[in-house]
C-alpha positions as CSV (number, residue, x, y, z in Angstrom):
1,M,-3.1,27.9,49.7
2,S,-5.9,28.8,46.9
3,A,-7.6,27.3,45.0
4,R,-5.6,28.0,41.8
5,S,-2.2,26.6,43.2
6,G,-0.9,23.7,41.6
7,F,0.2,22.2,38.7
8,A,0.4,25.5,36.3
9,V,1.5,24.8,32.4
10,S,2.5,28.4,30.3
11,G,0.8,29.3,26.6
12,L,4.4,28.4,25.7
13,T,5.3,25.1,27.3
14,V,1.7,23.5,25.4
15,L,2.8,25.0,22.5
16,A,6.3,23.4,22.9
17,L,5.2,20.2,23.9
18,A,2.5,20.5,20.7
19,A,5.4,21.2,17.7
20,L,7.5,17.8,19.8
21,V,4.4,15.6,19.3
22,L,3.3,16.8,16.1
23,S,6.8,16.7,14.3
24,G,7.2,12.8,14.5
25,C,10.3,11.4,14.9
26,G,12.3,9.4,12.6
27,E,13.1,9.6,8.9
28,P,10.1,11.0,7.1
29,R,8.1,8.6,4.4
30,R,9.8,8.8,1.2
31,H,7.3,8.4,-2.4
32,G,10.1,6.8,-4.6
33,D,13.7,7.7,-5.4
34,V,14.5,11.7,-4.9
35,D,16.3,11.4,-8.7
36,G,14.0,8.9,-10.1
37,Q,12.0,9.1,-13.1
38,P,8.1,8.1,-13.4
39,V,7.8,4.2,-13.4
40,A,4.2,3.7,-14.0
41,F,1.8,0.8,-12.5
42,Q,-1.3,-0.6,-13.1
43,V,-2.4,-3.2,-9.6
44,R,-5.3,-4.5,-9.7
45,L,-6.7,-6.4,-6.8
46,E,-9.3,-8.6,-6.4
47,P,-10.6,-8.8,-2.2
48,A,-9.9,-12.8,-3.0
49,F,-6.4,-12.3,-2.4
50,L,-6.6,-11.6,1.2
51,A,-8.3,-15.1,1.7
52,T,-5.1,-16.3,3.3
53,M,-4.6,-13.3,5.5
54,V,-5.9,-13.6,9.3
55,D,-9.2,-12.5,9.9
56,H,-10.1,-11.0,12.4
57,S,-13.4,-9.8,11.3
58,A,-16.4,-10.9,14.0
59,R,-18.8,-11.3,11.1
60,S,-19.5,-14.0,9.4
61,G,-18.2,-14.3,5.3
62,V,-21.7,-16.4,4.3
63,M,-24.3,-13.8,2.8
64,V,-28.2,-14.6,1.8
65,G,-29.4,-13.0,-1.4
66,S,-32.8,-11.5,-1.1
67,G,-33.2,-10.6,-4.7
68,P,-34.8,-12.4,-7.5
69,G,-33.0,-15.6,-7.4
70,G,-32.1,-16.0,-4.0
71,G,-29.5,-18.5,-3.2
72,I,-26.3,-18.1,-0.7
73,A,-22.8,-16.6,-1.6
74,L,-19.3,-17.2,-0.3
75,G,-17.2,-14.8,0.2
76,V,-14.8,-12.5,2.3
77,A,-14.7,-10.4,4.8
78,V,-12.6,-7.5,3.9
79,A,-14.8,-4.2,3.7
80,D,-12.8,-2.2,6.6
81,T,-9.5,-3.7,5.4
82,E,-7.1,-1.0,4.1
83,V,-4.9,-2.6,1.5
84,Y,-0.7,-0.9,0.9
85,L,1.7,-2.2,-1.7
86,L,5.1,-1.5,-0.4
87,G,8.4,-1.1,-1.9
88,D,12.1,-1.6,0.0
89,D,15.2,-3.3,-0.8
90,R,13.5,-6.4,2.0
91,P,10.5,-7.8,2.0
92,R,8.3,-6.4,4.3
93,K,9.9,-2.7,4.5
94,E,8.3,0.6,3.0
95,R,11.4,2.6,3.3
96,V,11.2,3.2,-0.9
97,F,7.2,3.6,-1.1
98,R,3.8,2.7,0.5
99,Q,1.5,2.9,-2.3
100,K,-2.6,2.6,-0.7
101,L,-4.5,0.3,-2.8
102,V,-8.3,0.1,-3.6
103,W,-10.7,-2.9,-5.2
104,G,-10.3,-3.4,-8.3
105,N,-7.9,-1.1,-10.5
106,N,-5.0,1.1,-9.4
107,D,-3.2,3.1,-11.6
108,F,0.3,4.8,-10.1
109,A,3.7,6.2,-11.0
110,I,6.3,5.9,-8.6
111,P,9.9,7.8,-8.9
112,L,12.5,5.2,-9.3
113,K,16.2,4.8,-10.7
114,P,16.6,2.7,-13.6
115,G,18.5,-0.3,-12.2
116,R,16.9,-0.6,-9.0
117,T,15.8,-3.9,-7.2
118,L,12.6,-3.8,-5.2
119,S,11.4,-6.3,-3.3
120,L,7.2,-5.8,-3.2
121,T,5.3,-6.7,-0.5
122,V,0.8,-6.8,0.3
123,E,0.6,-5.2,3.3
124,A,-3.2,-5.7,4.8
125,T,-4.7,-4.4,8.1
126,G,-8.4,-4.3,9.6
127,S,-10.6,-7.2,9.0
128,R,-8.1,-9.0,7.1
129,Q,-4.2,-8.7,8.6
130,G,-0.9,-10.0,7.0
131,W,1.6,-9.3,4.7
132,D,2.8,-11.1,1.4
133,A,6.2,-10.7,-0.2
134,I,5.2,-11.0,-3.9
135,G,8.0,-10.7,-5.7
136,T,11.7,-8.6,-7.3
137,L,10.9,-5.7,-9.5
138,T,14.7,-4.5,-11.4
139,V,13.2,-1.2,-12.5
140,P,13.7,-1.1,-16.8
141,D,16.2,0.7,-18.1
142,P,15.2,2.9,-20.5
143,L,12.1,3.7,-18.4
144,G,8.5,3.1,-21.0
145,G,5.2,1.1,-20.9
146,K,3.6,0.0,-17.1
147,I,4.6,-2.5,-14.5
148,G,1.2,-4.9,-14.1
149,I,0.3,-7.0,-11.3
150,R,-2.7,-8.9,-10.3
151,L,-4.0,-10.2,-6.9
152,D,-6.7,-12.3,-6.6
153,E,-7.8,-15.9,-5.7
154,R,-5.1,-16.9,-8.0
155,G,-2.4,-15.2,-5.9
156,T,0.0,-12.6,-7.8
157,T,0.1,-12.5,-11.6
158,W,2.9,-10.1,-13.3
159,T,2.4,-8.7,-16.7
160,A,5.1,-5.4,-17.8
161,E,4.8,-3.1,-21.2
162,I,8.2,-2.2,-21.1
163,K,8.4,0.1,-24.6
164,P,12.3,-0.3,-26.3
165,P,13.9,3.4,-26.3
166,D,12.4,5.5,-29.3
167,R,15.8,5.9,-31.2
168,S,14.1,8.2,-34.3
169,K,14.1,11.3,-31.8
170,R,18.0,11.3,-31.0
């Protein structure tokens, strides 16, 4: 028996295996409704919103300042936490959309059908982990304006600036 005998893999087998692994399984992730119209969202995300979620960080949330004035500041460790806004017919699901959020202001549009009712959930992964079903939204008909959501130490605050249809162009 030669030193080269044993398990041999052809290039075609490796290619087929790679294609299978890279293709994934299940249905592709959606970003809104295929035949929907853009609905504008403005989401303000503050780190304090995540204070009630499970803390998996190894560091303390207390920091000592060394600049002018010094002092102690209490905070929530969220540096390596990723936050998403999920939309679906049910809480904690993401079949309609999954939008990554950053700290501060997030402006984006999701194509949605007017009249559709969505359950919105905030998901955090990383040093802070958890889910928060923040409410339901019925997509306005006619569309226009934006859906505002503020996520901070007080919880969730909704604002909607929906513009009435412009009937002068008919």
